[in-house]
N, C-alpha and C positions, 0 to 999 in steps of 0.2 A: 865606430860609434854604434851603439845599439838603439833600437827604437825608443826604449825607455830613457836612455841618455839624451836622445834628440828631443824628446818631449820635455824632459826636465830642463834642458838647456834653453829651450824656447820660453818656458815658463819663467825661468830665472832672468832671462834677457829682458823680460817685460817687468821684472821686479815684483812678480806675483807670488804670493804664498800658495800652498796647496788649497787652502780655504778659498782664496780669491779665484783660483782656476775653477773650483767646483761651483762657485756662485755664477761664473760666466757660462758654465755648462748647464745652468738651470737647476742646480742642486739635485741632479739626477743620479749622482754616484757618491760614494763615500770616500773619505780621505784614505782609508786603508786600501781601497781599490786603486787610487792614484799611486800610492806607495808601491803596490804590487806591480804596477806598470813601470814606474820609474826605477825601482830598485831590484825587484825580483824577476823581471823579464816577462810578466804577464802580457799576453797579446790580446788587446781589446777587440771586441767585435767590429766588423766593418762599419756598423752604424755609429759606434762610439768613436772609431777612428775618424770618421767624417766630421763628427762634432769637434773633436780635438783639433783637426786640421783647420776647421773654420775659425774656431776661437783663437788658436795660436797663430793663425795666418801662415800655415805651412801647406805645401802642396800635398793633396791627398794621395796622388800617385806615388810620391816619394815615400810617404809613411806606409802605404800599402806594400811597396816593394820591400821595405825593411821588415814589415810584419810577416810577409810570405817567406822571406829568407830565414827569419828566426824560427818560424813555425816548422819549416822544413828541417832545419838543424835539430830542433827539439825532437822531431819525429825520428830522424836518423839515429840520434843518440839513444833514444828509447828502444828502437828496434835493435840496435847493436847490443845493448845491454840485455835485452830479452833473449837473444840467441847465443850470447856468450855463456850463459849459465849452464 
């Protein structure tokens, strides 16, 4: 499961729409940004990750581990593509 899938699953488990999640986050982000996180694999900043963990009642350390691993995989993939050319 990816970070985005974990966040989406936690949101859906609570029966929240994207709009409701944004409201609980203080309307500080857009629905397109949530979609980027949940669907496209965007890695939120540590500050946003803390907010998401608080609102969704998920452990920050768990989300941070997912984020770090995914960021590392993205970096490795980009690096491999750069040097394969």
